[in-house]
TIGUPA-601002 format. One record per residue (C-alpha): x, y, z. Coordinates in steps of 0.5 Angstrom, whole numbers, plus 500, padded with zeros to 3 digits. Layout:
BEGIN
<node X="X" Y="Y" Z="Z"/>
...
//
This chain:
BEGIN
<node X="300" Y="051" Z="522"/>
<node X="304" Y="056" Z="518"/>
<node X="309" Y="062" Z="521"/>
<node X="307" Y="065" Z="527"/>
<node X="313" Y="070" Z="528"/>
<node X="319" Y="073" Z="525"/>
<node X="324" Y="069" Z="528"/>
<node X="323" Y="062" Z="530"/>
<node X="327" Y="057" Z="526"/>
<node X="326" Y="057" Z="518"/>
<node X="323" Y="051" Z="515"/>
<node X="320" Y="053" Z="508"/>
<node X="320" Y="059" Z="505"/>
<node X="319" Y="062" Z="498"/>
<node X="324" Y="066" Z="495"/>
<node X="322" Y="071" Z="489"/>
<node X="325" Y="072" Z="482"/>
<node X="327" Y="078" Z="478"/>
<node X="325" Y="075" Z="472"/>
<node X="320" Y="080" Z="468"/>
<node X="321" Y="085" Z="473"/>
<node X="318" Y="092" Z="470"/>
<node X="315" Y="098" Z="472"/>
<node X="308" Y="098" Z="469"/>
<node X="304" Y="104" Z="466"/>
<node X="303" Y="110" Z="470"/>
<node X="296" Y="110" Z="473"/>
<node X="293" Y="113" Z="479"/>
<node X="295" Y="108" Z="484"/>
<node X="302" Y="108" Z="482"/>
<node X="303" Y="115" Z="481"/>
<node X="300" Y="116" Z="489"/>
<node X="303" Y="110" Z="492"/>
<node X="310" Y="109" Z="489"/>
<node X="311" Y="116" Z="486"/>
<node X="308" Y="121" Z="490"/>
<node X="315" Y="124" Z="491"/>
<node X="316" Y="125" Z="484"/>
<node X="314" Y="132" Z="481"/>
<node X="314" Y="130" Z="473"/>
<node X="311" Y="123" Z="471"/>
<node X="315" Y="123" Z="465"/>
<node X="321" Y="122" Z="470"/>
<node X="318" Y="115" Z="472"/>
<node X="321" Y="110" Z="468"/>
<node X="316" Y="104" Z="465"/>
<node X="317" Y="098" Z="462"/>
<node X="322" Y="092" Z="463"/>
<node X="328" Y="094" Z="468"/>
<node X="334" Y="094" Z="465"/>
<node X="337" Y="087" Z="463"/>
<node X="343" Y="088" Z="468"/>
<node X="339" Y="089" Z="474"/>
<node X="335" Y="083" Z="472"/>
<node X="341" Y="078" Z="471"/>
<node X="345" Y="081" Z="477"/>
<node X="339" Y="081" Z="482"/>
<node X="337" Y="073" Z="480"/>
<node X="345" Y="072" Z="481"/>
<node X="344" Y="074" Z="488"/>
<node X="338" Y="071" Z="489"/>
<node X="341" Y="064" Z="487"/>
<node X="347" Y="065" Z="492"/>
<node X="341" Y="067" Z="497"/>
<node X="338" Y="060" Z="495"/>
<node X="344" Y="056" Z="496"/>
<node X="345" Y="059" Z="503"/>
<node X="338" Y="057" Z="505"/>
<node X="339" Y="050" Z="502"/>
<node X="345" Y="049" Z="506"/>
<node X="342" Y="051" Z="512"/>
<node X="337" Y="045" Z="511"/>
<node X="331" Y="050" Z="509"/>
<node X="326" Y="048" Z="503"/>
<node X="326" Y="053" Z="498"/>
<node X="320" Y="055" Z="493"/>
<node X="320" Y="060" Z="488"/>
<node X="315" Y="063" Z="484"/>
<node X="313" Y="060" Z="477"/>
<node X="316" Y="064" Z="472"/>
<node X="311" Y="062" Z="467"/>
<node X="306" Y="067" Z="470"/>
<node X="308" Y="074" Z="467"/>
<node X="307" Y="080" Z="472"/>
<node X="305" Y="087" Z="470"/>
<node X="310" Y="089" Z="476"/>
<node X="314" Y="083" Z="479"/>
<node X="315" Y="077" Z="483"/>
<node X="321" Y="079" Z="486"/>
<node X="318" Y="081" Z="493"/>
<node X="313" Y="075" Z="495"/>
<node X="312" Y="079" Z="502"/>
<node X="309" Y="084" Z="499"/>
<node X="302" Y="081" Z="496"/>
<node X="301" Y="075" Z="501"/>
<node X="300" Y="075" Z="508"/>
<node X="302" Y="067" Z="511"/>
<node X="300" Y="067" Z="519"/>
<node X="297" Y="061" Z="523"/>
<node X="292" Y="058" Z="518"/>
<node X="291" Y="063" Z="514"/>
<node X="294" Y="065" Z="507"/>
<node X="292" Y="072" Z="505"/>
<node X="293" Y="075" Z="498"/>
<node X="292" Y="082" Z="501"/>
<node X="288" Y="087" Z="497"/>
<node X="294" Y="091" Z="495"/>
<node X="293" Y="098" Z="493"/>
<node X="297" Y="098" Z="486"/>
<node X="292" Y="095" Z="481"/>
<node X="298" Y="092" Z="477"/>
<node X="300" Y="088" Z="483"/>
<node X="292" Y="085" Z="483"/>
<node X="294" Y="078" Z="480"/>
<node X="302" Y="077" Z="483"/>
<node X="299" Y="071" Z="487"/>
<node X="298" Y="067" Z="482"/>
<node X="305" Y="066" Z="481"/>
<node X="306" Y="063" Z="488"/>
<node X="299" Y="059" Z="488"/>
<node X="303" Y="052" Z="486"/>
<node X="307" Y="053" Z="493"/>
<node X="300" Y="054" Z="497"/>
<node X="297" Y="048" Z="494"/>
<node X="302" Y="044" Z="499"/>
<node X="297" Y="046" Z="505"/>
<node X="290" Y="045" Z="503"/>
<node X="288" Y="045" Z="510"/>
<node X="289" Y="052" Z="511"/>
<node X="284" Y="058" Z="508"/>
<node X="287" Y="061" Z="502"/>
<node X="283" Y="068" Z="501"/>
<node X="284" Y="071" Z="494"/>
<node X="278" Y="076" Z="493"/>
<node X="282" Y="082" Z="491"/>
<node X="278" Y="088" Z="489"/>
<node X="278" Y="093" Z="483"/>
<node X="280" Y="099" Z="487"/>
<node X="276" Y="105" Z="485"/>
<node X="279" Y="112" Z="484"/>
<node X="276" Y="115" Z="490"/>
<node X="281" Y="110" Z="494"/>
<node X="287" Y="115" Z="492"/>
<node X="288" Y="122" Z="495"/>
<node X="292" Y="126" Z="490"/>
<node X="294" Y="131" Z="495"/>
<node X="299" Y="126" Z="497"/>
<node X="304" Y="128" Z="491"/>
<node X="310" Y="132" Z="494"/>
<node X="307" Y="132" Z="501"/>
<node X="309" Y="126" Z="505"/>
<node X="305" Y="128" Z="511"/>
<node X="299" Y="126" Z="506"/>
<node X="298" Y="119" Z="506"/>
<node X="296" Y="116" Z="499"/>
<node X="290" Y="112" Z="501"/>
<node X="283" Y="114" Z="503"/>
<node X="279" Y="110" Z="507"/>
<node X="274" Y="108" Z="502"/>
<node X="276" Y="101" Z="502"/>
<node X="281" Y="096" Z="505"/>
<node X="287" Y="096" Z="502"/>
<node X="294" Y="094" Z="504"/>
<node X="300" Y="090" Z="502"/>
<node X="302" Y="084" Z="506"/>
<node X="309" Y="088" Z="508"/>
<node X="306" Y="093" Z="512"/>
<node X="305" Y="087" Z="517"/>
<node X="310" Y="084" Z="522"/>
<node X="308" Y="078" Z="526"/>
<node X="309" Y="076" Z="533"/>
<node X="305" Y="070" Z="535"/>
<node X="298" Y="073" Z="538"/>
<node X="300" Y="080" Z="536"/>
<node X="300" Y="083" Z="529"/>
<node X="303" Y="090" Z="528"/>
<node X="301" Y="094" Z="522"/>
<node X="304" Y="100" Z="519"/>
<node X="299" Y="105" Z="516"/>
<node X="302" Y="108" Z="510"/>
<node X="302" Y="110" Z="503"/>
<node X="301" Y="102" Z="502"/>
<node X="296" Y="101" Z="508"/>
<node X="290" Y="104" Z="510"/>
<node X="286" Y="103" Z="517"/>
<node X="281" Y="100" Z="513"/>
<node X="286" Y="094" Z="511"/>
<node X="287" Y="093" Z="519"/>
<node X="280" Y="092" Z="520"/>
<node X="279" Y="087" Z="515"/>
<node X="285" Y="083" Z="517"/>
<node X="283" Y="084" Z="524"/>
<node X="276" Y="080" Z="522"/>
<node X="280" Y="075" Z="518"/>
<node X="285" Y="073" Z="524"/>
<node X="279" Y="074" Z="529"/>
<node X="280" Y="072" Z="536"/>
<node X="287" Y="069" Z="534"/>
<node X="291" Y="075" Z="534"/>
<node X="290" Y="083" Z="536"/>
<node X="292" Y="088" Z="530"/>
<node X="296" Y="094" Z="533"/>
<node X="296" Y="100" Z="529"/>
<node X="303" Y="103" Z="528"/>
<node X="302" Y="111" Z="526"/>
<node X="306" Y="117" Z="524"/>
<node X="312" Y="114" Z="523"/>
<node X="314" Y="113" Z="516"/>
<node X="309" Y="115" Z="510"/>
<node X="312" Y="112" Z="504"/>
<node X="310" Y="104" Z="504"/>
<node X="312" Y="098" Z="508"/>
<node X="314" Y="097" Z="515"/>
<node X="321" Y="093" Z="515"/>
<node X="325" Y="098" Z="514"/>
<node X="323" Y="101" Z="520"/>
<node X="322" Y="096" Z="525"/>
<node X="325" Y="089" Z="525"/>
<node X="323" Y="084" Z="530"/>
<node X="330" Y="080" Z="531"/>
<node X="327" Y="075" Z="536"/>
<node X="323" Y="075" Z="542"/>
<node X="324" Y="081" Z="546"/>
<node X="329" Y="084" Z="542"/>
<node X="328" Y="089" Z="536"/>
<node X="332" Y="093" Z="531"/>
<node X="329" Y="100" Z="530"/>
<node X="330" Y="106" Z="525"/>
<node X="333" Y="112" Z="528"/>
<node X="331" Y="116" Z="523"/>
<node X="323" Y="115" Z="524"/>
<node X="322" Y="112" Z="531"/>
<node X="324" Y="118" Z="535"/>
<node X="321" Y="115" Z="542"/>
<node X="319" Y="108" Z="544"/>
<node X="312" Y="111" Z="546"/>
<node X="310" Y="111" Z="538"/>
<node X="310" Y="104" Z="538"/>
<node X="305" Y="099" Z="540"/>
<node X="304" Y="098" Z="548"/>
<node X="307" Y="090" Z="547"/>
<node X="313" Y="093" Z="544"/>
<node X="315" Y="098" Z="549"/>
<node X="318" Y="093" Z="554"/>
<node X="322" Y="090" Z="549"/>
<node X="330" Y="091" Z="548"/>
<node X="332" Y="094" Z="542"/>
<node X="338" Y="096" Z="538"/>
<node X="338" Y="103" Z="534"/>
<node X="340" Y="101" Z="527"/>
<node X="347" Y="103" Z="525"/>
<node X="348" Y="109" Z="520"/>
<node X="347" Y="105" Z="513"/>
<node X="352" Y="104" Z="508"/>
<node X="349" Y="106" Z="501"/>
<node X="350" Y="101" Z="496"/>
<node X="347" Y="106" Z="491"/>
<node X="342" Y="104" Z="485"/>
<node X="342" Y="103" Z="478"/>
<node X="342" Y="110" Z="475"/>
<node X="334" Y="113" Z="474"/>
<node X="331" Y="107" Z="478"/>
<node X="331" Y="108" Z="486"/>
<node X="325" Y="104" Z="489"/>
<node X="328" Y="105" Z="496"/>
<node X="332" Y="109" Z="501"/>
<node X="338" Y="107" Z="504"/>
<node X="335" Y="104" Z="510"/>
<node X="334" Y="098" Z="506"/>
<node X="340" Y="096" Z="510"/>
<node X="335" Y="094" Z="516"/>
<node X="331" Y="089" Z="511"/>
<node X="334" Y="083" Z="515"/>
<node X="331" Y="076" Z="515"/>
<node X="332" Y="071" Z="521"/>
<node X="334" Y="064" Z="519"/>
<node X="333" Y="063" Z="527"/>
<node X="333" Y="067" Z="533"/>
<node X="341" Y="067" Z="533"/>
<node X="342" Y="067" Z="525"/>
<node X="340" Y="073" Z="521"/>
<node X="341" Y="075" Z="513"/>
<node X="344" Y="082" Z="512"/>
<node X="346" Y="085" Z="506"/>
<node X="354" Y="084" Z="505"/>
<node X="356" Y="091" Z="505"/>
<node X="353" Y="093" Z="512"/>
<node X="359" Y="092" Z="517"/>
<node X="356" Y="097" Z="522"/>
<node X="350" Y="093" Z="523"/>
<node X="353" Y="087" Z="523"/>
<node X="357" Y="089" Z="529"/>
<node X="351" Y="092" Z="532"/>
<node X="348" Y="085" Z="532"/>
<node X="354" Y="081" Z="534"/>
<node X="354" Y="085" Z="541"/>
<node X="347" Y="081" Z="542"/>
<node X="350" Y="074" Z="540"/>
<node X="347" Y="074" Z="533"/>
<node X="351" Y="071" Z="528"/>
<node X="350" Y="075" Z="521"/>
<node X="350" Y="071" Z="514"/>
<node X="353" Y="077" Z="510"/>
<node X="350" Y="076" Z="503"/>
<node X="350" Y="080" Z="496"/>
<node X="343" Y="084" Z="495"/>
<node X="346" Y="089" Z="489"/>
<node X="339" Y="092" Z="487"/>
<node X="335" Y="092" Z="493"/>
<node X="335" Y="099" Z="493"/>
<node X="334" Y="099" Z="485"/>
<node X="328" Y="094" Z="485"/>
<node X="325" Y="096" Z="492"/>
<node X="327" Y="089" Z="496"/>
<node X="332" Y="086" Z="501"/>
<node X="332" Y="080" Z="504"/>
<node X="326" Y="080" Z="508"/>
<node X="322" Y="083" Z="502"/>
<node X="324" Y="078" Z="497"/>
<node X="322" Y="072" Z="502"/>
<node X="315" Y="069" Z="504"/>
<node X="316" Y="065" Z="510"/>
<node X="311" Y="059" Z="510"/>
<node X="314" Y="055" Z="516"/>
<node X="318" Y="056" Z="522"/>
<node X="318" Y="051" Z="528"/>
<node X="319" Y="052" Z="535"/>
<node X="326" Y="052" Z="537"/>
//
């Protein structure tokens, strides 16, 4: 059985790589999903990320991997021989691991269609699970150009199922799915078909249009979550299974900045934490206010560097894909 939630003791994990990270040529999918807030498409940088970004990001990932290994966690890495159109930095984005399922999700960005191929050698360790990778070629009708410069209009129509795996948080028999620019309701319905009676897919709507769920809600352990106060205004906005949980309002982020001209995430990447077990969480090293808030709940924090989490659009939760977690 593969990972069922976000917090049980971690045993095996994939950690991404910044090698060959690039912004692909601008097409309809990239324009609407990633850069709807940009007025002029000529302001979107394309091609490989600056060498400094790639090198420093890889240095920080190595520090993270060394920490994980010292915690007796098996660490797997993408195959850098599989050259991505976008990147292999965030394995969380494109593959959902749950119970007996490894799903290469039908991501909305056309350039990311084949990223799962860099991870396939990791999945071969689990021949007993369902590995589904039938990613479609999305039609133009999936993308709503009215979203440009209007954050209240979502980038995706309901033409076909499309979502990033990072739109989903796992909570045993409940899966929480953010409807946003990177996930439509058809995608949630498709996921529900795949998991069947093993889990219930709950929609999270109207809280954050841009992309993924893991800078809005973090499930720290059974019954305790971290919430983004700039997006969650009332617990009533959450699915019913979460409304009875205890919660921590995330501290005001320490802005670590980004490489000039490259910004793929908000300051709320400080919430993109990653659980090693119910009592130990990895946090970006600058986020001292968040550390203090978590320690009040007897959660230890491993403070590690992630200098380019805003530049590349991925913190510790994004750059990981937890394969195996065991019951404490």
